[in-house]
C-alpha positions in Angstrom: 122.6 94.5 78.6 125.9 93.6 76.8 128.4 96.5 76.2 128.0 95.9 72.4 124.3 96.6 72.7 125.0 100.0 74.2 127.4 100.8 71.4 124.8 99.8 68.8 122.1 101.8 70.6 124.3 104.9 70.8 125.3 104.5 67.2 121.7 104.3 66.0 120.8 107.4 68.1 123.8 109.3 66.7 122.8 108.4 63.2 119.2 109.3 63.7 120.1 112.7 65.3 122.7 113.4 62.5 120.1 112.7 59.8 117.5 114.7 61.7 119.8 117.7 61.5 120.6 117.0 57.8 124.4 116.6 58.5 126.9 114.3 56.8 129.3 112.3 58.9 132.0 114.7 57.9 129.9 117.7 59.0 129.2 116.1 62.4 132.8 115.1 62.8 133.9 118.7 62.2 131.3 120.0 64.7 132.6 117.7 67.5 136.3 117.8 66.5 136.5 114.1 65.5 137.6 112.2 62.4 134.7 111.3 60.0 135.6 107.6 60.0 135.2 107.6 63.8 131.6 108.9 63.4 130.9 106.0 61.0 132.4 103.5 63.4 130.3 104.9 66.3 127.1 104.8 64.1 127.8 101.1 63.2 128.5 100.2 66.9 132.1 99.3 66.1 133.7 101.8 68.4 132.7 103.1 71.8 132.7 106.8 72.3 134.4 108.3 75.3 132.4 110.2 77.9 133.9 113.4 76.5 132.7 112.5 72.9 129.2 111.6 74.2 129.0 115.0 75.9 130.1 116.8 72.7 127.6 114.8 70.7 124.7 115.5 73.0 125.6 119.2 73.1 125.8 119.4 69.3 122.5 117.6 69.0 121.0 119.7 71.8 119.9 116.6 73.7 120.7 115.2 77.1 123.6 112.7 77.2 121.2 110.0 78.5 119.1 110.5 75.4 121.9 108.8 73.4 120.9 105.6 75.2 117.2 105.9 74.7 117.1 103.4 71.9 118.7 100.7 74.1 115.6 100.9 76.4 112.9 101.3 73.8 114.1 99.1 71.0 115.9 101.1 68.3 113.6 102.5 65.7 114.6 102.5 62.0 116.5 105.6 61.1 114.2 106.1 58.0 111.1 106.6 60.1 111.3 110.4 59.7 108.8 111.7 57.2 110.3 112.3 53.7 109.2 115.9 53.7 111.2 116.5 56.9 114.3 114.8 55.5 114.2 117.0 52.4 113.8 120.1 54.6 116.8 119.0 56.7 118.9 118.6 53.6 118.1 122.2 52.6 119.2 123.6 55.9 122.2 125.8 55.5 121.7 126.1 51.7 121.4 129.5 50.1 118.1 130.7 48.8 119.5 130.2 45.3 120.5 126.6 46.0 117.0 125.9 47.5 115.4 127.3 44.5 117.5 125.1 42.2 116.4 122.0 44.2 112.8 123.1 44.0 113.0 123.6 40.2 114.7 120.2 39.8 112.0 118.4 41.8 109.3 120.3 39.9 110.8 119.3 36.6 111.1 115.6 37.6 107.5 115.5 38.7 106.2 117.2 35.5 108.3 114.8 33.4 106.9 111.8 35.3 103.3 113.0 34.7 103.9 113.5 31.0 105.3 110.0 30.7 102.3 108.4 32.4 99.8 110.1 30.0 
């Protein structure tokens, strides 16, 4: 396998894990003490992460370092394969109860409005 393929596989796994946790690139960068643009470059396969960075990523994601390469062996799945409900829940992690309630009320309002428009 070409070295660029590994960078792409690692990048897809990093993006998938980041989204699974509901983090922005900035939040992940802060957690591993890196620059947010570097996270973006890793996710796009443009930059190779050092062994130290891979270890910090795997620790932050609570996975094994080898798991960062799993997409290289299995063919990388699309990042959007996570159920929508789970992605919404991940976005709400770390939000206060008040913020969660505001999101709920907003979604409820949108859905009611949509139903009225279709009648």
